[in-house]
All heavy atoms as an XYZ file, in Angstrom:
509
protein
N    -249.040     86.479   -123.657
C    -249.570     87.137   -124.844
C    -248.550     87.022   -126.016
O    -247.398     87.519   -125.873
C    -249.798     88.654   -124.504
C    -250.236     89.454   -125.694
O    -250.977     88.922   -126.586
O    -249.853     90.637   -125.771
N    -248.943     86.368   -127.097
C    -248.000     86.136   -128.254
C    -247.478     87.433   -128.820
O    -246.325     87.510   -129.220
C    -248.802     85.344   -129.229
C    -249.915     84.760   -128.452
C    -250.186     85.635   -127.296
N    -248.307     88.470   -128.889
C    -247.867     89.776   -129.488
C    -246.790     90.376   -128.694
O    -245.725     90.837   -129.212
C    -249.046     90.635   -129.666
C    -248.795     91.943   -130.407
C    -248.541     91.689   -131.913
O    -249.118     90.769   -132.475
O    -247.663     92.409   -132.472
N    -246.941     90.364   -127.307
C    -245.965     90.990   -126.449
C    -244.644     90.119   -126.461
O    -243.553     90.713   -126.532
C    -246.519     90.940   -125.025
C    -245.545     91.682   -124.035
C    -246.242     91.771   -122.670
O    -247.392     91.936   -122.556
O    -245.423     91.723   -121.694
N    -244.773     88.780   -126.455
C    -243.557     87.960   -126.594
C    -242.814     88.248   -127.895
O    -241.603     88.324   -127.924
C    -243.980     86.513   -126.458
C    -242.875     85.477   -126.479
C    -241.928     85.712   -125.303
C    -243.453     84.085   -126.395
N    -243.574     88.386   -129.025
C    -242.980     88.674   -130.275
C    -242.196     90.012   -130.262
O    -241.016     90.041   -130.676
C    -244.100     88.757   -131.394
C    -243.571     89.139   -132.692
C    -243.067     88.182   -133.509
C    -243.716     90.411   -133.185
C    -242.572     88.483   -134.833
C    -243.242     90.767   -134.460
C    -242.697     89.806   -135.243
N    -242.821     90.992   -129.683
C    -242.166     92.328   -129.599
C    -240.879     92.264   -128.707
O    -239.836     92.864   -129.034
C    -243.056     93.363   -129.124
C    -244.189     93.753   -130.079
C    -245.168     94.711   -129.446
C    -243.672     94.300   -131.432
N    -240.958     91.598   -127.547
C    -239.781     91.411   -126.687
C    -238.662     90.712   -127.418
O    -237.504     91.092   -127.306
C    -240.187     90.660   -125.407
C    -241.068     91.446   -124.478
C    -241.503     90.583   -123.259
O    -241.044     89.468   -123.104
O    -242.368     91.114   -122.557
N    -238.970     89.609   -128.112
C    -237.918     88.871   -128.848
C    -237.359     89.741   -129.953
O    -236.182     89.664   -130.227
C    -238.530     87.568   -129.388
C    -237.405     86.726   -130.043
C    -236.327     86.274   -129.122
O    -236.548     86.098   -127.917
N    -235.141     86.115   -129.612
N    -238.178     90.498   -130.618
C    -237.733     91.411   -131.689
C    -236.701     92.384   -131.122
O    -235.652     92.622   -131.706
C    -238.918     92.141   -132.293
C    -238.723     92.706   -133.633
C    -238.244     91.739   -134.699
C    -240.007     93.387   -134.129
N    -237.040     93.022   -129.991
C    -236.136     93.978   -129.318
C    -234.820     93.237   -128.942
O    -233.735     93.787   -129.102
C    -236.729     94.575   -128.154
C    -237.895     95.527   -128.479
C    -238.672     96.040   -127.253
O    -238.265     95.638   -126.077
O    -239.653     96.757   -127.450
N    -234.948     92.080   -128.341
C    -233.789     91.293   -127.911
C    -232.880     91.027   -129.076
O    -231.634     91.145   -129.000
C    -234.191     90.046   -127.127
C    -233.047     89.168   -126.762
N    -232.191     89.467   -125.776
C    -232.582     88.013   -127.335
C    -231.237     88.579   -125.626
N    -231.457     87.612   -126.596
N    -233.456     90.556   -130.206
C    -232.659     90.220   -131.357
C    -231.971     91.420   -131.918
O    -230.822     91.351   -132.341
C    -233.556     89.586   -132.473
O    -234.185     88.433   -131.914
C    -232.850     89.201   -133.686
N    -232.632     92.636   -131.952
C    -232.076     93.807   -132.464
C    -230.878     94.234   -131.659
O    -229.960     94.855   -132.181
C    -233.120     94.918   -132.556
N    -230.855     93.960   -130.380
C    -229.773     94.440   -129.512
C    -228.718     93.373   -129.357
O    -227.797     93.520   -128.500
C    -230.369     94.867   -128.147
O    -230.883     93.762   -127.483
N    -228.791     92.256   -129.998
C    -227.831     91.210   -129.784
C    -226.997     90.932   -131.084
O    -227.315     91.437   -132.158
C    -228.515     89.873   -129.292
O    -229.219     89.273   -130.414
N    -226.142     90.063   -130.943
C    -225.198     89.699   -132.094
C    -225.606     88.361   -132.747
O    -224.838     87.757   -133.496
C    -223.732     89.578   -131.550
C    -222.788     90.325   -132.409
O    -223.194     91.005   -133.393
O    -221.595     90.113   -132.203
N    -226.845     87.906   -132.478
C    -227.253     86.558   -132.932
C    -227.627     86.607   -134.436
O    -228.136     87.557   -134.925
C    -228.492     86.182   -132.110
C    -228.234     85.959   -130.680
C    -229.461     85.648   -129.852
N    -230.224     84.612   -130.497
C    -231.427     84.256   -130.128
N    -231.985     84.867   -129.118
N    -232.085     83.278   -130.726
N    -227.253     85.474   -134.993
C    -227.577     85.298   -136.481
C    -229.056     84.951   -136.643
O    -229.705     85.305   -137.616
C    -226.696     84.235   -137.094
N    -229.626     84.204   -135.684
C    -231.017     83.795   -135.724
C    -231.892     84.724   -134.930
O    -231.445     85.125   -133.853
C    -231.179     82.374   -135.293
N    -233.091     84.964   -135.342
C    -234.023     85.861   -134.683
C    -234.741     85.242   -133.461
O    -235.111     85.902   -132.575
C    -235.036     86.441   -135.641
O    -235.929     85.412   -136.040
N    -234.893     83.919   -133.535
C    -235.679     83.194   -132.483
C    -237.150     83.475   -132.599
O    -237.894     83.285   -131.600
N    -237.630     83.956   -133.745
C    -239.063     84.320   -133.945
C    -239.941     83.214   -134.499
O    -241.137     83.403   -134.582
C    -239.167     85.626   -134.699
C    -238.607     86.875   -134.023
C    -238.595     88.017   -135.004
C    -239.420     87.251   -132.817
N    -239.311     82.140   -134.981
C    -240.097     81.165   -135.756
C    -241.316     80.631   -135.072
O    -242.416     80.738   -135.528
N    -241.093     80.056   -133.875
C    -242.267     79.447   -133.138
C    -243.172     80.534   -132.600
O    -244.405     80.327   -132.577
C    -241.768     78.554   -131.967
C    -240.980     77.289   -132.424
C    -240.394     76.597   -131.181
C    -241.791     76.352   -133.245
N    -242.605     81.632   -132.183
C    -243.396     82.731   -131.680
C    -244.311     83.248   -132.848
O    -245.521     83.520   -132.589
C    -242.563     83.903   -131.139
C    -241.743     83.449   -129.916
C    -243.395     85.095   -130.817
C    -240.677     84.428   -129.522
N    -243.760     83.348   -134.015
C    -244.580     83.768   -135.135
C    -245.731     82.829   -135.489
O    -246.854     83.270   -135.759
C    -243.717     83.918   -136.366
C    -243.923     85.187   -137.186
O    -244.459     86.179   -136.575
N    -243.583     85.176   -138.372
N    -245.442     81.510   -135.435
C    -246.517     80.570   -135.645
C    -247.615     80.719   -134.610
O    -248.828     80.587   -134.981
C    -245.998     79.123   -135.621
C    -245.132     78.780   -136.897
C    -244.471     77.441   -136.645
C    -245.991     78.702   -138.103
N    -247.283     80.938   -133.395
C    -248.273     81.174   -132.334
C    -249.036     82.429   -132.539
O    -250.297     82.459   -132.423
C    -247.576     81.207   -130.907
C    -248.451     81.469   -129.777
C    -249.339     80.322   -129.434
C    -250.089     80.617   -128.176
N    -251.233     79.654   -128.067
N    -248.304     83.489   -132.842
C    -248.955     84.816   -133.012
C    -249.918     84.871   -134.235
O    -250.947     85.334   -134.142
C    -247.833     85.923   -133.170
C    -248.389     87.281   -133.230
C    -247.258     88.340   -133.308
C    -246.654     88.531   -134.658
N    -247.501     89.042   -135.693
N    -249.356     84.419   -135.376
C    -250.070     84.577   -136.607
C    -251.149     83.436   -136.888
O    -252.082     83.711   -137.595
C    -249.098     84.636   -137.824
C    -248.261     85.881   -137.783
O    -248.642     86.824   -137.038
O    -247.287     85.938   -138.481
N    -250.886     82.234   -136.428
C    -251.625     81.094   -136.754
C    -252.379     80.446   -135.546
O    -253.039     79.424   -135.739
C    -250.889     80.092   -137.511
C    -250.381     80.624   -138.816
C    -249.037     81.035   -138.977
C    -251.202     80.739   -139.941
C    -248.567     81.545   -140.192
C    -250.723     81.250   -141.135
C    -249.429     81.685   -141.224
O    -248.988     82.149   -142.440
N    -252.103     80.941   -134.348
C    -252.689     80.329   -133.136
C    -252.240     78.983   -132.871
O    -252.920     78.180   -132.315
N    -250.944     78.657   -133.251
C    -250.391     77.334   -133.049
C    -250.345     77.010   -131.580
O    -250.203     77.859   -130.718
C    -248.979     77.303   -133.671
N    -250.571     75.765   -131.324
C    -250.400     75.271   -129.893
C    -249.101     74.465   -129.837
O    -248.835     73.616   -130.727
C    -251.605     74.394   -129.524
C    -252.924     75.173   -129.409
C    -254.073     74.363   -128.853
N    -254.107     73.009   -129.232
C    -254.982     72.467   -130.106
N    -255.813     73.203   -130.718
N    -254.870     71.165   -130.401
N    -248.305     74.783   -128.883
C    -246.980     74.126   -128.753
C    -246.915     73.310   -127.435
O    -247.516     73.678   -126.477
C    -245.911     75.261   -128.682
C    -245.888     76.191   -129.837
C    -245.019     77.408   -129.517
C    -245.369     75.571   -131.071
N    -246.152     72.231   -127.563
C    -245.900     71.409   -126.388
C    -244.446     70.860   -126.494
O    -243.936     70.622   -127.594
C    -246.872     70.241   -126.337
N    -243.859     70.674   -125.362
C    -242.505     70.101   -125.343
C    -242.411     69.071   -124.289
O    -243.041     69.125   -123.228
C    -241.432     71.216   -125.114
N    -241.635     68.049   -124.571
C    -241.328     66.986   -123.624
C    -239.823     66.859   -123.545
O    -239.169     66.746   -124.579
C    -241.947     65.646   -124.083
C    -241.653     64.480   -123.212
C    -242.158     63.169   -123.708
O    -242.167     62.992   -124.965
O    -242.540     62.272   -122.908
N    -239.286     66.874   -122.325
C    -237.838     66.812   -122.086
C    -237.628     65.521   -121.267
O    -238.145     65.398   -120.248
C    -237.294     68.020   -121.385
C    -237.688     69.306   -122.187
C    -235.812     67.900   -121.080
C    -237.380     70.577   -121.452
N    -236.783     64.629   -121.820
C    -236.493     63.385   -121.137
C    -234.953     63.175   -121.068
O    -234.229     63.418   -122.018
C    -237.095     62.157   -121.909
C    -238.599     62.100   -121.872
C    -239.066     60.964   -122.724
N    -239.093     61.416   -124.183
C    -238.516     60.717   -125.158
N    -237.965     59.499   -124.942
N    -238.556     61.163   -126.424
N    -234.511     62.764   -119.888
C    -233.092     62.439   -119.743
C    -232.786     61.160   -120.551
O    -233.586     60.250   -120.693
C    -232.796     62.162   -118.275
N    -231.504     61.128   -121.102
C    -231.058     59.939   -121.782
C    -230.614     58.973   -120.667
O    -229.805     59.283   -119.827
C    -229.889     60.275   -122.691
C    -229.256     59.039   -123.309
C    -230.352     61.244   -123.814
N    -231.190     57.768   -120.640
C    -230.937     56.839   -119.535
C    -229.530     56.555   -119.276
O    -229.106     56.510   -118.091
C    -231.724     55.560   -119.931
C    -232.729     56.047   -120.918
C    -232.127     57.228   -121.639
N    -228.629     56.362   -120.202
C    -227.262     56.025   -120.047
C    -226.393     57.196   -119.921
O    -225.154     57.040   -119.715
C    -226.803     55.070   -121.170
C    -227.617     53.813   -121.194
O    -228.163     53.426   -120.144
O    -227.685     53.219   -122.347
N    -226.871     58.445   -120.060
C    -226.105     59.637   -120.038
C    -226.805     60.730   -119.344
O    -227.546     61.492   -120.066
C    -225.641     60.008   -121.404
C    -224.607     61.122   -121.497
O    -224.264     61.745   -120.460
O    -224.105     61.377   -122.590
N    -226.689     60.960   -118.058
C    -227.466     61.915   -117.328
C    -227.202     63.370   -117.739
O    -227.925     64.258   -117.320
C    -227.114     61.642   -115.887
C    -225.796     60.955   -115.902
C    -225.760     60.192   -117.203
N    -226.167     63.609   -118.534
C    -225.905     65.033   -118.900
C    -226.531     65.287   -120.274
O    -226.335     66.371   -120.819
C    -224.347     65.231   -118.983
C    -223.756     65.157   -117.572
C    -222.324     65.556   -117.628
O    -221.857     66.135   -118.585
O    -221.605     65.236   -116.634
N    -227.273     64.335   -120.868
C    -227.941     64.565   -122.152
C    -229.439     64.417   -122.012
O    -229.900     63.639   -121.187
C    -227.365     63.586   -123.189
C    -225.917     63.818   -123.455
C    -225.384     62.875   -124.488
N    -226.053     63.079   -125.824
C    -226.032     62.216   -126.758
N    -225.449     61.051   -126.593
N    -226.681     62.525   -127.878
N    -230.174     65.115   -122.867
C    -231.597     65.117   -122.843
C    -232.137     64.951   -124.262
O    -231.545     65.446   -125.152
C    -232.140     66.424   -122.206
C    -231.771     66.495   -120.793
C    -230.603     67.105   -120.408
C    -232.624     66.055   -119.815
C    -230.271     67.251   -119.062
C    -232.296     66.188   -118.467
C    -231.148     66.770   -118.037
N    -233.247     64.310   -124.382
C    -233.995     64.284   -125.666
C    -235.188     65.271   -125.521
O    -235.935     65.176   -124.577
C    -234.548     62.859   -125.968
C    -235.388     62.849   -127.206
C    -233.358     61.905   -126.115
N    -235.270     66.183   -126.476
C    -236.421     67.120   -126.455
C    -237.275     66.893   -127.613
O    -236.762     66.913   -128.766
C    -235.842     68.619   -126.512
C    -236.959     69.664   -126.520
C    -234.893     68.867   -125.338
N    -238.548     66.716   -127.417
C    -239.549     66.480   -128.447
C    -240.478     67.655   -128.458
O    -241.003     68.053   -127.376
C    -240.320     65.170   -128.191
O    -239.451     64.103   -128.149
N    -240.684     68.181   -129.613
C    -241.676     69.337   -129.728
C    -242.843     68.877   -130.575
O    -242.729     68.160   -131.508
C    -241.001     70.537   -130.465
C    -239.822     71.194   -129.716
C    -239.227     72.258   -130.557
C    -240.262     71.762   -128.351
N    -244.019     69.362   -130.177
C    -245.205     69.200   -130.993
C    -245.875     70.495   -131.277
O    -246.005     71.291   -130.309
C    -246.190     68.274   -130.190
C    -247.467     67.959   -130.980
C    -248.374     67.043   -130.206
O    -248.444     67.025   -129.003
N    -249.151     66.264   -130.980
N    -246.261     70.680   -132.496
C    -246.906     71.957   -132.863
C    -248.176     71.557   -133.547
O    -248.195     70.722   -134.520
C    -246.007     72.684   -133.877
C    -246.572     74.071   -134.353
C    -245.792     75.129   -133.825
C    -246.599     74.015   -135.825
N    -249.346     72.134   -133.102
C    -250.625     71.841   -133.746
C    -251.184     73.158   -134.293
O    -251.204     74.142   -133.706
C    -251.604     71.352   -132.627
C    -252.965     71.124   -133.187
C    -251.063     70.091   -131.937
N    -251.462     73.037   -135.616
C    -252.089     74.155   -136.324
C    -253.492     73.785   -136.796
O    -253.741     72.639   -137.274
C    -251.295     74.459   -137.556
C    -249.869     75.114   -137.399
C    -249.146     75.202   -138.716
C    -249.962     76.433   -136.698
N    -254.370     74.745   -136.761
C    -255.749     74.549   -137.229
C    -255.710     74.786   -138.766
O    -255.173     75.775   -139.207
C    -256.642     75.541   -136.519
C    -258.124     75.395   -136.913
O    -258.453     75.190   -138.048
N    -259.037     75.531   -135.978
N    -256.275     73.976   -139.542
C    -256.353     74.123   -141.033
C    -256.881     75.441   -141.444
O    -256.387     76.137   -142.328
C    -257.112     72.957   -141.676
C    -257.217     73.172   -143.196
C    -256.408     71.638   -141.434
N    -257.931     75.890   -140.769
C    -258.556     77.178   -141.135
C    -257.579     78.379   -140.901
O    -257.570     79.300   -141.756
C    -259.782     77.465   -140.258
C    -260.952     76.477   -140.516
O    -260.968     75.976   -141.633
O    -261.731     76.226   -139.613
N    -256.712     78.290   -139.874
C    -255.744     79.365   -139.662
C    -254.709     79.357   -140.742
O    -254.300     80.426   -141.189
C    -255.044     79.137   -138.235
N    -254.362     78.223   -141.267
C    -253.349     78.144   -142.366
C    -253.890     78.724   -143.632
O    -253.312     79.501   -144.305
C    -252.892     76.688   -142.607
C    -252.193     76.116   -141.375
C    -252.036     76.622   -143.859
C    -251.926     74.695   -141.430
N    -255.206     78.445   -143.894
C    -255.819     78.907   -145.117
C    -256.039     80.444   -145.049
O    -255.966     81.165   -146.068
C    -257.153     78.197   -145.343
C    -256.980     76.783   -145.741
C    -258.223     75.914   -145.825
O    -259.312     76.517   -145.443
O    -258.175     74.777   -146.225
N    -256.221     81.021   -143.891
C    -256.381     82.472   -143.669
C    -255.084     83.177   -143.868
O    -255.030     84.344   -144.362
C    -256.970     82.795   -142.262
C    -258.407     82.599   -142.111
C    -258.875     83.285   -140.785
N    -257.979     82.982   -139.675
C    -258.199     82.110   -138.749
N    -259.221     81.283   -138.763
N    -257.337     81.915   -137.719
N    -253.964     82.527   -143.486
C    -252.622     83.101   -143.459
C    -252.190     83.332   -144.846
O    -251.700     84.233   -145.359
């Protein structure tokens, strides 16, 4: 549930020393119904490194309502 995740992250941020809230992607999901996907791939020549690709899909109607 995006609303519950948003509130949990808000509480966590309030009780931590972090400069960033961590609410950006959660907010897009909660307010605009964004669909998120992630792909994590190991770097072939360096097994301790990974390439992370994110995809975010927004519906045009949701953007115009926002």
